[in-house]
Steps between C-alpha positions, in 0.01 A plus 500: 500500500466389863730642764799290590476395864823431683583292804811585701710257701739694723782362713516641852871418536691827454164671543652849497591433136205286395256757639654759267473249215134438580422873506679562169331198345155614611563851375611371160208258479262788567675708234450214251135458598558152640357479853664282763205290617681266742821516698656213691791560738734208558795462738771479233576463130517121537133506605375690196419206268227361728332840528539556126329166440208608717464817290544307176190298593302819568288598199484862618877531437635528144871509589720467806786732593749352745708751696800443722875535529768243568812654650835323484620334819816315589383179330340426163158485665379802299578326170319182600193695614480697175559202273234287663247779548525638148469149355186424702343835410566432131346154535185655651469745213513214251271272701225759545562689174508820703791745514711488816736797486831479683555818701765350725841663500811295564692280557854620552418853608567709806234681702597824326462337158161363608394853596607622155284231339164559668376619160507136386144500631394739225665280238316195630164679491571616146591146398185353654276753326670454163478122523127508574448738208696269268318191625166670424596579138 
């Protein structure tokens, strides 16, 4: 069976955390034998759907892993960002019939909770790989 090739979309907002997520995700992808063939950095989580769409159109990418964290502020901005972003990412997965794994932690979490959840990246990589395997069956 062909190797599963991943594309990463990584939010630069809260880069100290998303960099850790990216490193863990890459390490886990390598462990699973699924190389990361493209990585797109975007300013924030809200910007991830456009980059994910670009990777969804790329035939060298079998699945997309979207990494970021949305930390709670004083308004409900974090909830709006996550609702809209996750919906658009799901729509892309259906439109292109290509897995788009959600490795974004939040909303409603503190910076400390976000730090504790950097391993969400590994879960997203695992999900992307499993979905490609199941789609190939």
